[in-house]
C-alpha positions in Angstrom: 45.8 73.6 217.3 44.0 75.4 215.8 42.2 75.0 212.2 41.1 78.3 210.7 38.7 77.9 208.0 38.3 80.6 205.2 35.6 80.3 202.7 35.0 82.6 199.5 31.1 82.0 199.4 29.0 83.9 196.9 28.4 87.0 197.8 25.2 87.8 195.9 23.5 85.3 198.5 25.6 85.8 201.6 22.6 86.6 203.8 20.7 83.4 202.8 23.9 81.5 204.0 24.2 83.0 206.8 20.5 82.2 207.9 21.8 79.0 207.3 25.0 79.1 208.9 22.8 79.2 212.1 21.5 75.9 212.1 24.7 74.6 210.6 27.1 75.8 213.5 24.5 74.1 216.0 24.8 70.8 214.7 28.9 71.3 213.9 29.5 72.2 217.5 27.9 68.7 218.9 30.5 67.4 217.0 33.2 69.5 217.0 35.1 71.9 219.2 34.0 74.9 217.2 35.7 78.4 218.7 33.9 81.2 216.5 31.8 81.2 213.3 32.3 84.7 211.8 30.5 86.1 208.1 31.2 89.4 206.4 28.4 90.5 204.8 30.4 92.8 203.0 29.4 96.1 204.9 32.8 97.0 206.1 35.6 97.4 203.3 38.6 94.6 204.1 41.7 96.6 204.9 44.8 94.9 203.3 48.4 96.0 203.5 52.0 94.8 203.5 55.2 94.9 201.4 53.6 92.0 198.6 50.2 92.1 198.8 47.5 90.2 196.2 44.7 91.1 194.9 42.6 88.2 194.5 39.7 88.1 191.8 37.5 86.6 194.3 38.2 89.2 197.4 38.9 88.2 200.5 37.3 85.3 202.6 33.9 86.2 203.6 33.6 83.2 206.3 35.7 82.3 208.8 35.6 79.6 211.4 37.8 78.0 214.0 38.2 74.5 215.1 40.4 73.7 218.3 42.2 70.2 218.2 44.1 68.1 220.2 46.6 67.3 216.9 46.8 67.2 213.4 45.9 63.1 213.8 42.8 63.8 215.5 41.6 66.3 213.3 42.2 64.0 210.1 40.3 61.5 211.7 37.6 63.1 212.6 37.1 65.1 209.6 36.0 62.1 207.6 32.7 61.6 209.7 31.9 65.6 210.7 30.1 66.2 207.6 28.2 63.0 207.7 24.9 61.6 209.7 21.0 62.9 209.5 21.5 66.0 211.5 24.1 67.4 209.1 21.7 65.6 206.2 18.9 67.7 207.2 21.1 70.9 207.5 22.5 70.5 204.1 19.1 69.8 202.7 18.4 73.6 203.5 21.7 74.8 202.2 21.2 78.1 199.9 23.6 76.8 197.4 25.9 73.7 198.0 28.1 74.6 195.0 28.5 78.1 196.0 31.8 77.9 197.8 34.2 79.4 195.5 37.5 78.8 197.5 37.9 76.8 200.7 41.3 76.8 202.8 42.2 75.6 206.1 45.5 76.7 208.0 46.6 75.2 211.2 48.1 77.1 213.9 49.7 76.6 217.8 48.6 79.2 220.2 51.1 81.4 221.4 
């Protein structure tokens, strides 16, 4: 199972967030099976199409990362402690704005 985490983070400081995330990903990879971590710095406009599109006032997610899990129960048990410990606290002390997450969503998908 894969968890796709989408963040709508403050676009005005996304460059500072990206620098911070470089350290955060190292700590996260020690605790989680992180498949990848991507940041949209707003240089290329997103392409949205379909028959019932939604124009969100906060735009598209600008941070996405994916975690591989055995199952949802393992995910739920692990996430309770994933963002804890000395290494994580040290990374969070350097966060440009911990309250800058305008929206966070997680989706859970199975590989085909």
